[in-house]
C-alpha positions as a printed NumPy array, in Angstrom:
array([[-35.161,   3.625,  -0.656],
       [-31.884,   3.522,   1.452],
       [-32.117,   3.896,   5.24 ],
       [-30.705,   7.58 ,   4.758],
       [-33.59 ,   8.544,   2.332],
       [-31.239,   8.796,  -0.563],
       [-30.537,  12.458,  -0.58 ],
       [-27.234,  13.433,  -1.499],
       [-27.469,  16.303,   1.085],
       [-27.314,  13.285,   3.178],
       [-24.265,  12.031,   2.432],
       [-20.643,  11.555,   2.966],
       [-18.877,  11.467,  -0.289],
       [-15.511,  10.08 ,  -0.512],
       [-12.921,  10.417,  -3.645],
       [-11.206,   7.271,  -4.173],
       [ -8.002,   7.538,  -5.616],
       [ -6.433,   4.385,  -7.357],
       [ -4.622,   3.522, -10.811],
       [ -6.788,   2.343, -13.675],
       [ -4.247,   2.35 , -15.986],
       [ -0.104,   2.018, -16.223],
       [  1.708,  -0.867, -14.099],
       [ -0.617,  -0.259, -11.115],
       [ -3.754,  -0.659, -13.346],
       [ -3.771,  -4.513, -11.997],
       [ -4.295,  -3.466,  -8.361],
       [ -7.91 ,  -1.564,  -9.448],
       [-10.482,  -3.993,  -9.293],
       [ -9.406,  -5.459,  -5.508],
       [ -9.051,  -1.505,  -4.556],
       [-12.934,  -1.437,  -5.524],
       [-14.26 ,  -4.048,  -4.501],
       [-12.861,  -3.896,  -1.259],
       [-13.612,  -0.499,  -0.372],
       [-17.454,  -1.668,  -1.359],
       [-17.28 ,  -4.159,   1.281],
       [-16.745,  -1.422,   4.251],
       [-19.205,   0.579,   2.318],
       [-21.517,  -1.748,   3.18 ],
       [-20.868,  -2.503,   6.498],
       [-20.937,   1.19 ,   6.918],
       [-24.432,   1.85 ,   5.579],
       [-26.04 ,  -1.409,   7.488],
       [-25.154,   0.873,  10.554],
       [-25.335,   4.495,  11.147],
       [-23.104,   5.253,   8.595],
       [-20.671,   8.133,   8.985],
       [-21.55 ,  10.571,  11.535],
       [-25.192,   9.556,  10.907],
       [-25.261,   9.986,   7.062],
       [-25.261,   7.375,   4.347],
       [-21.267,   7.223,   2.513],
       [-21.085,   6.798,  -1.005],
       [-17.976,   6.641,  -2.983],
       [-16.428,   8.079,  -6.65 ],
       [-13.628,   6.259,  -7.867],
       [-10.783,   8.404,  -9.96 ],
       [ -7.846,   7.415, -12.438],
       [ -4.746,   7.834, -10.381],
       [ -3.162,   6.31 , -13.131],
       [ -2.363,   9.486, -14.655],
       [ -0.093,  11.968, -15.157],
       [  0.095,  13.337, -10.972],
       [ -0.509,  16.816, -12.032],
       [ -3.855,  15.642, -14.297],
       [ -4.849,  13.258, -11.229],
       [ -4.606,  16.653,  -8.895],
       [ -6.188,  19.109, -11.588],
       [ -9.556,  16.526, -11.341],
       [ -9.364,  16.443,  -7.633],
       [ -8.939,  20.259,  -7.307],
       [-11.981,  20.799,  -9.642],
       [-14.154,  17.977,  -7.741],
       [-13.179,  19.29 ,  -4.609],
       [-14.55 ,  22.903,  -6.102],
       [-17.971,  21.588,  -5.986],
       [-18.391,  21.655,  -2.063],
       [-19.212,  17.573,  -2.401],
       [-16.581,  15.601,  -1.301],
       [-16.178,  15.276,   2.398],
       [-12.995,  12.834,   2.014],
       [-10.436,  11.349,   0.2  ],
       [ -8.449,   7.934,   0.424],
       [ -6.212,   5.831,  -2.457],
       [ -4.094,   3.427,  -3.22 ],
       [ -1.954,   4.698,  -5.748],
       [  2.074,   5.982,  -6.293],
       [  3.953,   9.042,  -3.704],
       [  4.228,  11.243,  -6.68 ],
       [  0.205,  11.294,  -6.458],
       [ -0.101,  11.431,  -3.245],
       [  2.269,  14.851,  -3.033],
       [  0.579,  16.048,  -5.88 ],
       [ -2.992,  15.516,  -4.408],
       [ -1.86 ,  16.746,  -1.278],
       [ -0.925,  20.557,  -2.761],
       [ -4.628,  20.451,  -4.459],
       [ -6.304,  19.308,  -1.292],
       [ -4.35 ,  21.892,   1.044],
       [ -5.413,  20.49 ,   4.067],
       [ -9.752,  21.215,   3.276],
       [-10.735,  17.689,   3.904],
       [ -8.971,  14.583,   5.522],
       [ -6.885,  12.471,   3.253],
       [ -6.422,   8.732,   3.609],
       [ -3.062,   7.679,   1.228],
       [ -3.433,   3.628,   1.759],
       [ -0.463,   2.537,  -0.059],
       [  3.234,   1.82 ,   1.37 ],
       [  5.264,   4.669,   1.388],
       [  9.001,   6.078,   1.889],
       [  8.206,   8.164,   4.898],
       [  6.881,  11.321,   5.241],
       [  8.668,  14.193,   7.156],
       [  6.976,  16.797,   8.14 ],
       [  3.367,  15.963,   7.22 ],
       [  0.987,  18.513,   6.015],
       [ -2.53 ,  19.036,   7.831],
       [ -5.414,  16.98 ,   7.054],
       [ -2.467,  13.67 ,   5.73 ],
       [ -3.368,  10.04 ,   7.555],
       [ -0.984,   6.872,   6.438],
       [ -2.61 ,   3.613,   6.641],
       [  0.133,   2.152,   4.937],
       [  3.671,   1.113,   6.522],
       [  6.754,   3.492,   6.257],
       [ 10.045,   1.071,   5.365],
       [ 11.085,   1.444,   9.663],
       [  7.657,  -0.841,  10.081],
       [  8.38 ,  -3.295,   6.959],
       [ 11.32 ,  -3.488,   4.534],
       [ 14.071,  -2.442,   7.689],
       [ 12.404,  -5.625,   9.794],
       [ 12.224,  -7.683,   6.737],
       [ 15.591,  -7.355,   5.574],
       [ 16.502,  -7.787,   9.542],
       [ 14.166, -11.261,   9.86 ],
       [ 16.002, -12.543,   6.117],
       [ 19.086, -11.748,   7.448],
       [ 18.917, -13.42 ,  10.974],
       [ 16.533, -16.311,   9.215],
       [ 18.138, -16.82 ,   6.082],
       [ 21.578, -16.079,   5.915],
       [ 20.82 , -12.919,   3.329],
       [ 23.653, -10.095,   3.713],
       [ 24.119,  -8.487,   0.464],
       [ 21.507,  -7.219,  -1.488],
       [ 20.636,  -5.657,  -4.693],
       [ 17.797,  -3.129,  -5.399],
       [ 15.882,  -2.763,  -8.8  ],
       [ 12.886,   0.241,  -8.419],
       [ 10.619,   2.593, -10.366],
       [ 12.219,   5.927, -10.981],
       [ 10.423,   8.237,  -8.677],
       [ 10.062,   9.001,  -4.825],
       [  9.091,   5.943,  -3.445],
       [ 11.836,   3.621,  -4.416],
       [ 14.094,   6.401,  -4.529],
       [ 13.578,   7.388,  -0.826],
       [ 13.049,   3.261,  -0.14 ],
       [ 16.495,   2.862,  -1.199],
       [ 17.957,   5.727,   1.025],
       [ 16.781,   4.113,   4.299],
       [ 18.068,   0.681,   2.981],
       [ 21.174,   2.28 ,   2.188],
       [ 21.198,   3.622,   5.748],
       [ 20.794,  -0.149,   7.577],
       [ 23.077,  -1.755,   5.201],
       [ 25.935,   1.013,   5.35 ],
       [ 26.223,   2.003,   9.223],
       [ 29.869,   1.442,   8.918],
       [ 30.796,   3.534,   5.646],
       [ 31.263,   3.11 ,   2.69 ],
       [ 33.542,   0.408,   2.391],
       [ 30.194,  -1.433,   3.945],
       [ 27.534,  -0.208,   2.126],
       [ 29.751,  -0.963,  -1.31 ],
       [ 30.128,  -4.695,   0.389],
       [ 26.041,  -5.046,   1.57 ],
       [ 24.757,  -3.257,  -1.4  ],
       [ 26.444,  -3.458,  -4.625],
       [ 23.745,  -3.028,  -7.18 ],
       [ 21.18 ,  -0.163,  -7.113],
       [ 19.119,  -0.003, -11.003],
       [ 16.244,   2.613, -11.149],
       [ 13.928,   2.044, -14.501],
       [ 10.877,   3.811, -15.916],
       [  7.263,   2.761, -15.302],
       [  6.036,   0.502, -17.691],
       [  9.696,  -1.167, -18.336],
       [  9.544,  -4.213, -20.315],
       [ 13.613,  -5.636, -20.268],
       [ 15.409,  -5.73 , -16.969],
       [ 18.077,  -7.94 , -19.098],
       [ 20.509,  -4.655, -18.142],
       [ 19.555,  -5.628, -14.339],
       [ 20.18 ,  -8.975, -14.115],
       [ 23.396,  -9.658, -16.349],
       [ 24.823,  -7.212, -14.442],
       [ 28.264,  -8.916, -13.038],
       [ 27.178,  -7.454,  -9.307],
       [ 24.055,  -9.576,  -9.299],
       [ 26.253, -12.631,  -8.405],
       [ 27.673, -10.897,  -5.695],
       [ 24.25 , -10.558,  -3.41 ],
       [ 21.934, -12.952,  -1.704],
       [ 18.393, -11.745,  -2.851],
       [ 17.445,  -8.622,  -4.306],
       [ 15.059,  -5.488,  -3.002],
       [ 12.392,  -5.177,  -5.708],
       [ 10.73 ,  -1.472,  -5.446],
       [  8.852,  -1.66 ,  -8.643],
       [  5.316,  -1.246,  -8.978],
       [  2.191,  -3.766,  -9.837],
       [  2.846,  -5.327, -13.869],
       [  6.612,  -4.11 , -12.904],
       [  7.245,  -6.558, -10.92 ],
       [  5.419,  -9.204, -12.145],
       [  7.364,  -8.863, -15.441],
       [ 10.619,  -8.918, -13.408],
       [ 10.159, -11.685, -11.535],
       [  9.207, -13.387, -14.702],
       [ 12.672, -12.139, -16.175],
       [ 14.401, -13.254, -12.747],
       [ 13.155, -16.653, -13.027],
       [ 13.676, -17.78 , -16.685],
       [ 17.659, -17.411, -16.177],
       [ 17.072, -19.68 , -12.31 ],
       [ 17.84 , -16.688, -10.471],
       [ 14.727, -17.793,  -8.201],
       [ 17.041, -20.921,  -7.417],
       [ 19.719, -19.507,  -5.969],
       [ 18.976, -15.936,  -4.582],
       [ 16.035, -14.368,  -2.688],
       [ 14.016, -11.361,  -3.055],
       [ 11.662,  -9.287,  -1.303],
       [  9.157,  -6.776,  -2.054],
       [  6.567,  -4.855,  -0.268],
       [  4.778,  -4.064,  -3.491],
       [  3.464,  -7.787,  -4.36 ],
       [  0.107,  -9.073,  -3.313],
       [ -1.965, -11.651,  -5.35 ],
       [ -2.396, -10.105,  -8.122],
       [  1.36 ,  -9.244,  -9.403],
       [  1.372, -13.105,  -7.864],
       [ -1.457, -14.527, -10.56 ],
       [  0.277, -11.557, -13.416],
       [  3.804, -13.489, -13.22 ],
       [  2.587, -16.857, -12.999],
       [  2.957, -19.544,  -9.725],
       [  6.534, -20.417, -11.718],
       [  8.277, -16.948, -11.183],
       [  6.978, -16.946,  -7.558],
       [ 10.239, -19.092,  -5.912],
       [ 11.962, -18.068,  -2.737],
       [ 10.009, -14.127,  -2.748],
       [  8.775, -13.058,   0.646],
       [  6.493,  -9.936,   1.668],
       [  6.113,  -8.049,   3.929],
       [  2.599,  -7.205,   4.544],
       [  0.587,  -5.982,   7.824],
       [ -2.41 ,  -8.107,   6.104],
       [ -2.262, -11.286,   4.24 ],
       [ -6.137, -13.214,   3.869],
       [ -4.988, -16.412,   5.452],
       [ -4.193, -14.899,   9.045],
       [ -6.568, -15.159,  11.569],
       [ -8.141, -12.042,  10.879],
       [ -8.319, -12.027,   6.93 ],
       [-10.344, -15.157,   6.627],
       [-13.266, -13.582,   8.316],
       [-12.976, -10.371,   6.34 ],
       [-12.432, -12.353,   3.07 ],
       [-15.638, -14.523,   4.128],
       [-17.781, -10.96 ,   4.388],
       [-16.107, -10.022,   0.493],
       [-17.152, -13.433,  -0.724],
       [-20.676, -13.15 ,   0.57 ],
       [-21.228,  -9.865,  -1.309],
       [-18.979,  -9.747,  -4.048],
       [-19.026, -14.102,  -4.804],
       [-16.6  , -16.425,  -5.682],
       [-15.293, -14.912,  -8.896],
       [-14.848, -11.422,  -7.359],
       [-11.195,  -9.552,  -7.564],
       [ -8.327, -11.157,  -4.65 ],
       [ -9.005,  -9.479,  -1.243],
       [ -5.309,  -8.965,  -1.208],
       [ -2.827,  -7.301,   1.191],
       [ -3.087,  -4.382,  -1.06 ],
       [ -6.753,  -3.968,  -1.73 ],
       [ -7.408,  -4.451,   2.24 ],
       [ -5.441,  -1.564,   3.151],
       [ -8.275,   0.91 ,   0.886],
       [-10.722,  -1.383,   3.606],
       [ -8.613,  -0.139,   6.401],
       [ -8.688,   3.726,   5.102],
       [-12.141,   3.833,   4.971],
       [-13.155,   2.297,   7.795],
       [-10.365,   4.059,   9.405],
       [-11.835,   7.612,   8.581],
       [-15.243,   6.414,   9.965],
       [-13.767,   5.507,  13.445],
       [-12.227,   8.918,  13.557],
       [-15.137,  11.024,  12.587],
       [-16.738,   9.358,  15.177],
       [-14.026,   9.861,  17.499],
       [-13.754,  13.749,  16.198],
       [-17.825,  14.188,  15.747],
       [-16.584,  15.716,  13.309],
       [-15.114,  15.637,   9.585],
       [-13.096,  18.968,  10.149],
       [ -9.1  ,  18.421,  10.07 ],
       [ -8.946,  20.544,  12.841],
       [-10.963,  18.588,  14.73 ],
       [ -9.795,  14.738,  13.326],
       [ -6.234,  16.349,  14.222],
       [ -7.2  ,  16.971,  17.369],
       [ -8.71 ,  13.482,  18.592],
       [ -6.116,  11.71 ,  17.461],
       [ -3.333,  13.924,  18.589],
       [ -5.351,  13.59 ,  22.156],
       [ -4.64 ,   9.65 ,  21.706],
       [ -7.986,   8.653,  20.823],
       [ -9.275,   5.392,  20.732],
       [-10.525,   3.988,  17.301],
       [-12.474,   1.156,  17.108],
       [-12.258,  -0.514,  13.722],
       [-13.236,  -4.375,  12.025],
       [ -9.111,  -5.304,  12.827],
       [ -9.189,  -4.077,  16.804],
       [ -7.984,  -1.176,  18.633],
       [ -6.043,   1.138,  16.445],
       [ -3.742,   4.112,  17.014],
       [ -1.648,   6.567,  15.637],
       [  2.457,   7.558,  15.733],
       [  1.804,  11.11 ,  14.908],
       [ -0.284,  10.987,  11.228],
       [  0.963,   7.442,  11.209],
       [ -1.432,   4.687,  11.528],
       [  0.025,   1.82 ,  13.786],
       [ -0.175,  -1.782,  12.534],
       [  1.28 ,  -4.732,  13.146],
       [  3.73 ,  -6.307,  10.779],
       [  4.421,  -9.621,   9.508],
       [  6.608, -11.411,   6.795],
       [  5.29 , -13.989,   4.425],
       [  6.733, -16.838,   1.425],
       [  4.914, -16.959,  -1.464],
       [  3.511, -20.127,  -2.519],
       [  2.424, -20.643,  -5.819],
       [ -0.174, -17.856,  -6.314],
       [ -0.663, -17.387,  -2.202],
       [  1.02 , -16.618,   0.663],
       [  2.28 , -18.345,   3.258],
       [  2.634, -16.475,   6.685],
       [  5.941, -17.142,   8.26 ],
       [  6.434, -14.604,  11.507],
       [  5.564, -11.217,  13.516],
       [  8.425,  -8.406,  12.158],
       [  6.506,  -5.472,  14.116]])
C-alpha cells in the first residue's frame, strides 16, 4: 500500500501526451521515463496537494483531431486534473481547443511563440526569442555564420519559427533577406529523401542550415547531409535535437551540429538529475535528454504551481502565477513571463552522440 492508501479518489491524475509513432516516436521512452522520476520524487514527499500523483500516457503521434477527441473523452470522466506533454504544436492547438481551459495544460516542447494564450495553457519549452535567435547571434559572433538556409517540416512550429528567423535576418529589407536567407524548404512529416534540398545550388551560398525537422526526420537529414560531405564545410543548428536524435543518426552524422537548449545532462544541474534517474531506472534506461527533461520540468512545475495556488483550479493557478508566486523546483526558483516559464538558455555542440556545452546564450 502507498503512503496515500492507494485510493483512486485520493489521486491527482495527469494525462501525458507524447508521440508513440511517427517521426517523434523516438522520444516517447525517454519522456515517459523522465516523468516517472518526477512522479517518484513527488510521491516520496507529500504528493500534490496531499494526494498521490498518477500519470496516464496517450499517443500524441496521431492526427491532432484524433488526439483531441481522446482528450475530450477522458476529461469527460472528471478524473483528469492536469495535462502535460511533449508533442507538436499542431497537436497542442487541437488539444487546447478540446480542453477549453478546464484543467492546467503544461506544454513541454519548444514552440513558435503563442500569442493571446488561452486560459490554462502554460509553456515549459522555449520560444524562438529565447532559443534559436540567441543561438544565431552567438554563431554569428563566435563563428562568423551569417547566411542561412532553412529545412523544416510543414506545420506551424517550423513555419512560425522561420518567420522569426526571417525577421531577424531580413530586418533591413528584402535585399538583406535574399542575401542572408536564400533557401527555405518545408517538407511533410516522415520525409525520407532530402536530395532536392541538398542539391539546390542556393545551398552553396550559405554558412549553415537551420534544421526545424522533428525526431527521425532530423536524424535522416543529418545522415544525408554528412554523407555528401556538407558537414565538413557547413554547420547546422537545430533546437530539435537531443541525444536520441544523435544516436539515431550516428556519430559520423553529427559533426558541426549546434543545439540551443535550457538543459543538458552534462551541466551542473543535469549530472545530479541523471544520477537520480539512473538510480531509479538503471544504466540501460532510455536516455535522459534535453527533451525528456522538459517533461520532468512540467510535472515538477505543476506541483509547485499547485502548492503556490493551494489548488489546481485554472483561475487560482493563473492568479498565483500572475501575482509573481515564487516557484521552487529541483531546478531552483523559476518565474513566468506571462504563461511562459523563464529558464536560462545554453548552446552546445554535438560531440559524437553527446553534447559539449559551449556558452550561456539567454
